[in-house]
C-alpha positions as CSV (number, residue, x, y, z in Angstrom):
1,M,0.0,0.0,0.0
2,K,2.9,2.4,0.8
3,N,4.4,1.6,-2.7
4,Q,1.0,2.3,-4.4
5,Q,0.6,5.6,-2.5
6,L,4.0,6.7,-3.6
7,L,3.2,5.8,-7.2
8,H,-0.1,7.6,-7.0
9,N,1.7,10.7,-5.7
10,L,4.3,10.5,-8.5
11,I,1.6,10.3,-11.1
12,E,-0.2,13.3,-9.5
13,D,3.0,15.4,-9.7
14,I,3.5,14.5,-13.4
15,L,-0.1,15.3,-14.2
16,Q,0.1,18.7,-12.4
17,A,3.2,19.5,-14.5
18,E,1.4,18.5,-17.7
19,L,-1.6,20.6,-16.8
20,E,0.6,23.6,-16.3
21,K,2.0,23.0,-19.8
22,V,-1.6,23.1,-21.1
23,Q,-2.1,26.4,-19.3
24,R,1.1,27.8,-21.0
25,D,-0.2,26.5,-24.3
26,E,2.8,24.3,-24.7
27,I,0.7,21.2,-25.3
28,R,-2.9,20.5,-26.2
29,H,-5.4,19.5,-23.5
30,N,-6.0,16.2,-25.5
31,S,-2.3,15.4,-24.9
32,Y,-2.8,15.9,-21.1
33,V,-5.9,13.6,-21.2
34,M,-3.9,10.9,-23.1
35,T,-1.1,11.1,-20.5
36,K,-3.6,10.8,-17.7
37,I,-5.2,7.7,-19.2
38,R,-1.9,6.0,-19.8
39,L,-0.4,6.8,-16.4
40,E,-3.5,6.0,-14.3
41,G,-4.3,2.9,-16.4
42,L,-1.8,0.4,-17.7
43,I,1.3,2.0,-16.1
44,F,-0.1,2.1,-12.6
45,E,-1.4,-1.4,-12.9
46,F,2.0,-2.7,-14.0
47,L,4.1,-0.8,-11.4
48,K,1.8,-1.0,-8.3
49,D,3.3,-4.2,-7.0
50,K,6.9,-3.5,-7.9
51,P,9.5,-1.8,-5.6
52,L,10.0,1.5,-7.3
53,H,13.5,1.9,-6.0
54,K,14.5,-1.4,-7.7
55,I,13.3,-0.7,-11.3
56,D,16.0,-1.8,-13.7
57,I,16.2,-3.0,-17.3
58,Q,14.7,-6.3,-16.4
59,V,11.5,-4.6,-15.2
60,L,11.4,-2.5,-18.4
61,E,11.7,-5.6,-20.5
62,D,8.8,-7.1,-18.6
63,F,6.9,-3.9,-19.2
64,I,7.4,-4.2,-23.0
65,R,6.5,-7.9,-22.8
66,H,3.3,-7.0,-20.9
67,M,2.3,-4.5,-23.6
68,T,3.1,-7.0,-26.3
69,E,0.8,-9.6,-24.7
70,K,-2.0,-6.9,-24.8
71,K,-1.4,-6.7,-28.6
72,L,-0.6,-3.0,-28.5
73,S,0.9,-1.6,-31.7
74,A,4.6,-0.5,-31.7
75,S,3.6,3.2,-32.0
76,T,1.2,2.9,-29.0
77,M,3.9,1.1,-27.0
78,Q,6.3,4.0,-27.7
79,G,3.7,6.3,-26.3
80,Y,3.5,4.3,-23.1
81,I,7.3,4.2,-22.9
82,A,7.4,8.0,-23.1
83,Q,5.1,8.3,-20.1
84,M,7.0,5.6,-18.2
85,R,10.2,7.7,-18.7
86,K,8.5,10.6,-16.9
87,V,7.9,8.4,-13.9
88,L,11.5,7.1,-13.9
89,R,13.0,10.6,-14.2
90,L,10.8,11.8,-11.3
91,L,12.0,8.9,-9.2
92,E,15.6,9.8,-10.0
93,R,14.9,13.5,-9.1
94,K,13.5,12.4,-5.8
95,K,16.5,10.2,-5.2
96,I,14.3,7.1,-5.0
97,L,16.0,5.6,-8.0
98,S,19.8,6.0,-8.4
99,S,19.6,6.3,-12.2
100,V,17.2,5.9,-15.0
101,P,17.7,2.6,-16.8
102,S,17.8,2.4,-20.6
103,F,14.8,1.0,-22.3
104,P,15.3,-1.9,-24.7
105,P,15.2,-0.7,-28.3
106,L,11.7,-0.7,-29.9
107,K,11.3,0.4,-33.5
108,A,7.9,1.3,-34.8
109,Q,7.3,0.6,-38.4
110,P,5.5,3.3,-40.4
111,N,1.8,2.3,-40.5
112,S,0.3,4.2,-43.5
113,R,-3.4,4.1,-43.8
114,G,-2.9,3.7,-47.5
115,G,-4.4,5.8,-50.3
116,F,-6.1,5.0,-53.5
117,T,-5.0,5.0,-57.1
118,V,-6.6,7.4,-59.5
119,T,-8.6,4.5,-61.0
120,E,-9.8,3.4,-57.5
121,Y,-10.7,7.0,-56.7
122,K,-12.8,7.4,-59.8
123,A,-14.6,4.1,-59.0
124,I,-15.3,5.4,-55.5
125,L,-16.9,8.5,-56.9
126,R,-19.1,6.5,-59.3
127,K,-20.2,4.1,-56.6
128,S,-21.1,6.9,-54.2
129,K,-23.5,8.2,-56.9
130,E,-24.9,4.7,-57.7
131,L,-25.7,4.0,-54.0
132,Q,-27.8,7.1,-53.6
133,R,-30.7,5.2,-55.1
134,Q,-30.2,2.0,-53.0
135,T,-31.0,1.0,-49.5
136,F,-28.5,-0.9,-47.3
137,T,-30.0,-4.1,-45.9
138,D,-27.0,-6.4,-45.3
139,W,-26.7,-5.9,-41.5
140,G,-25.7,-9.5,-40.9
141,E,-27.8,-12.4,-39.7
142,G,-29.5,-11.7,-36.4
143,K,-28.2,-8.1,-36.2
144,R,-30.4,-5.0,-36.3
145,A,-29.6,-1.8,-38.1
146,W,-27.5,0.5,-35.8
147,M,-27.3,3.4,-38.2
148,R,-30.2,5.9,-38.1
149,S,-32.7,5.2,-40.9
150,A,-32.1,8.6,-42.6
151,Y,-28.7,7.3,-43.8
152,H,-29.7,3.8,-44.9
153,Q,-29.5,5.3,-48.4
154,M,-26.3,7.0,-49.5
155,P,-26.6,10.7,-48.7
156,V,-26.0,13.0,-51.8
157,E,-23.4,14.9,-49.7
158,I,-21.0,11.9,-49.6
159,N,-20.0,12.3,-53.2
160,W,-19.3,16.0,-52.6
161,L,-17.4,15.3,-49.4
162,I,-15.1,12.7,-51.0
163,R,-14.2,15.2,-53.7
164,F,-13.8,18.0,-51.2
165,M,-11.4,16.0,-49.1
166,V,-9.1,15.4,-52.1
167,Y,-9.3,19.0,-53.2
168,T,-8.5,20.5,-49.8
169,F,-6.2,17.9,-48.0
170,M,-8.5,18.0,-45.0
171,R,-8.4,15.5,-42.1
172,P,-11.6,13.6,-41.3
173,G,-11.8,15.5,-37.9
174,D,-12.1,18.8,-39.8
175,V,-15.4,17.7,-41.4
176,R,-17.4,17.9,-38.2
177,Q,-15.9,21.4,-37.4
178,L,-15.9,23.1,-40.8
179,K,-18.4,25.9,-41.2
180,N,-19.2,28.2,-44.1
181,Q,-17.5,31.1,-42.3
182,H,-14.2,29.2,-42.4
183,I,-14.1,29.3,-46.2
184,E,-13.3,32.2,-48.4
185,I,-13.5,32.1,-52.2
186,I,-10.5,33.7,-53.8
187,N,-10.7,35.0,-57.4
188,G,-7.5,36.3,-58.8
189,N,-4.8,34.9,-61.0
190,Y,-5.7,31.6,-59.3
191,H,-9.1,30.5,-58.2
192,Y,-9.2,28.6,-54.9
193,L,-10.7,28.3,-51.5
194,R,-8.9,29.7,-48.5
195,L,-9.8,27.5,-45.5
196,T,-9.1,29.0,-42.1
197,M,-10.1,26.0,-40.0
198,P,-10.0,25.5,-36.2
199,E,-6.6,24.6,-34.8
200,V,-5.6,20.9,-35.1
201,K,-2.4,19.3,-33.9
202,R,-0.9,22.7,-33.2
203,H,-1.5,23.9,-36.8
204,K,-3.4,27.2,-37.1
205,S,-2.5,28.5,-40.6
206,A,-4.9,28.8,-43.4
207,T,-4.8,26.3,-46.3
208,V,-5.3,26.6,-50.0
209,S,-7.5,24.3,-52.0
210,L,-7.2,23.1,-55.6
211,A,-9.2,25.0,-58.2
212,P,-12.1,22.4,-58.6
213,A,-13.0,23.0,-55.0
214,V,-14.5,26.4,-55.9
215,P,-17.4,25.4,-58.0
216,L,-18.0,22.4,-55.7
217,F,-18.3,24.6,-52.7
218,K,-20.7,26.9,-54.5
219,H,-22.8,23.9,-55.4
220,I,-22.8,22.7,-51.8
221,L,-23.8,26.1,-50.5
222,Q,-26.6,26.4,-53.0
223,Y,-27.9,23.0,-52.0
224,Q,-27.7,23.9,-48.3
225,K,-29.9,27.0,-48.9
226,T,-32.6,24.8,-50.4
227,Q,-32.5,22.8,-47.2
228,G,-32.8,25.9,-44.9
229,Y,-29.1,26.1,-44.1
230,G,-26.2,28.0,-45.7
231,A,-25.6,30.7,-43.1
232,P,-22.0,31.5,-42.2
233,D,-22.4,29.7,-38.8
234,D,-23.8,26.6,-40.4
235,H,-21.6,23.5,-41.0
236,V,-20.6,22.8,-44.5
237,F,-21.5,19.0,-44.3
238,F,-24.5,17.5,-42.5
239,P,-25.5,20.8,-40.9
240,E,-28.7,19.2,-39.7
241,V,-26.8,16.9,-37.3
242,K,-26.5,18.9,-34.1
243,N,-24.4,16.3,-32.3
244,R,-21.2,16.8,-34.4
245,R,-19.6,13.6,-33.0
246,L,-22.1,11.6,-34.9
247,V,-21.0,13.2,-38.2
248,L,-17.8,11.1,-38.4
249,D,-19.8,7.9,-37.6
250,I,-22.2,8.7,-40.5
251,V,-19.3,9.5,-42.9
252,G,-17.3,6.5,-41.8
253,W,-20.2,4.1,-42.2
254,C,-21.1,5.4,-45.6
255,F,-17.5,5.4,-46.9
256,N,-17.0,1.8,-45.6
257,W,-20.2,0.8,-47.4
258,I,-18.7,2.1,-50.7
259,L,-15.3,0.4,-50.1
260,K,-16.8,-3.0,-49.3
261,D,-19.1,-2.8,-52.4
262,L,-16.0,-2.2,-54.5
263,N,-13.8,-4.7,-52.5
264,L,-11.4,-1.8,-51.8
265,K,-11.5,-2.0,-48.0
266,Q,-8.0,-3.5,-47.9
267,G,-5.0,-2.2,-49.8
268,P,-2.6,-4.3,-51.9
269,H,-0.4,-4.8,-48.9
270,G,-3.3,-5.7,-46.5
271,N,-3.5,-2.3,-44.9
272,D,-7.0,-1.3,-43.8
273,R,-8.3,1.7,-45.7
274,T,-10.7,4.2,-44.2
275,F,-12.1,7.6,-44.8
276,Y,-8.7,9.0,-43.7
277,S,-7.2,7.3,-46.8
278,L,-8.7,10.2,-48.8
279,R,-6.3,12.6,-47.2
280,H,-3.5,10.2,-48.0
281,S,-4.7,10.1,-51.6
282,A,-4.9,13.9,-51.8
283,I,-1.2,14.3,-50.7
284,T,0.1,11.5,-52.9
285,F,-1.8,12.8,-55.9
286,R,0.0,16.1,-55.4
287,L,3.3,14.4,-55.1
288,I,2.7,12.5,-58.3
289,Y,0.9,15.1,-60.4
290,G,1.8,18.4,-58.8
291,G,4.7,19.3,-61.0
292,N,7.8,20.2,-59.0
293,I,6.0,20.9,-55.8
294,D,8.4,20.9,-52.8
295,L,7.6,19.0,-49.6
296,L,7.7,22.0,-47.4
297,T,5.0,23.8,-49.3
298,L,2.9,20.7,-49.5
299,A,3.4,19.9,-45.8
300,R,2.4,23.4,-44.7
301,N,-0.7,23.5,-46.8
302,A,-1.8,20.0,-45.6
303,R,-1.1,21.2,-42.0
304,T,1.5,18.5,-41.3
305,S,5.3,18.2,-41.3
306,V,7.8,17.3,-43.9
307,E,8.8,14.4,-41.8
308,M,5.3,13.0,-41.8
309,I,5.1,13.5,-45.6
310,E,8.3,11.5,-46.1
311,K,7.4,8.9,-43.5
312,F,3.8,8.1,-44.3
313,Y,3.1,9.5,-47.8
314,A,6.2,9.7,-50.0
315,S,7.4,6.3,-48.8
316,T,4.4,4.6,-50.5
317,L,5.1,6.0,-54.0
318,S,6.3,3.5,-56.5
319,A,8.8,4.1,-59.3
320,E,6.0,3.6,-61.8
321,M,4.1,6.5,-60.3
322,N,6.9,8.9,-61.4
323,V,7.7,7.1,-64.7
324,S,7.7,10.4,-66.6
325,L,10.6,11.7,-64.4
326,L,12.5,8.5,-64.7
327,H,12.2,8.7,-68.5
328,S,13.0,12.4,-68.8
329,K,16.3,13.6,-70.4
330,R,18.5,16.5,-69.6
331,R,18.4,19.3,-72.2
């Protein structure tokens, strides 16, 4: 009990320090919540019956083995290791532990959600239109429909949303937050949408869409007004859904319906493809067809980092995708 009380106090100290980082705007509140869940959950359960002053590399190897038995992914395990290190460093500062032992090496392999080829993307758009006239009934034997009846037929907005995602590089989470007031139509030498979306993953800057997004947004806005929406404070997609958490459930359900009908749910290497794969496709399409676009420009416009582009997007490009560059000659 004394050991558990000490561990509890250590976790409280760490969480207080993390909360102060939130107040200084050094980290997001979601990061604090994740830290709290991991420290008070699996890490506390693992350490509660172990002498804290005797933690060594053997204990850390047991910790990794424990996470492996729970079938955690390598990237999730690295997140837990980062929180465990905070506990060990605090034990060292309080002179309960003589030194912080080194963790056994753990390498996380990039786990790309996988994008679509241009042919697959066109098939998805066609299928999203075809399904607008059909009703989903294949819920499985003995199972009842869990999706609200209004969406048992493919909503007309899904086709627009799929295209909008590829034209704007948005994340799925942006869909439930995006309002008409976040979008400005720019008409100049270039025609595009300027999207000033709510902050996500510490990214606050505006992004620029591709040109086809302009007539698409105008069409969506016109449709909204026929439905009694279209005000600046209305959401662009599914404005009738007041509980915005449900929007991603609706979108994910509809998109999975399309993928399963086309047998595209899994990529060629067995990776599971989801609505997020449209963002992957948007970025890889720009890498392939965007001329000599540099990674920094693309990363900033997609509100991500060059490292993420190289790790999760550029790494999936095949030589054939850039065959024109390989076949080009110097002049």
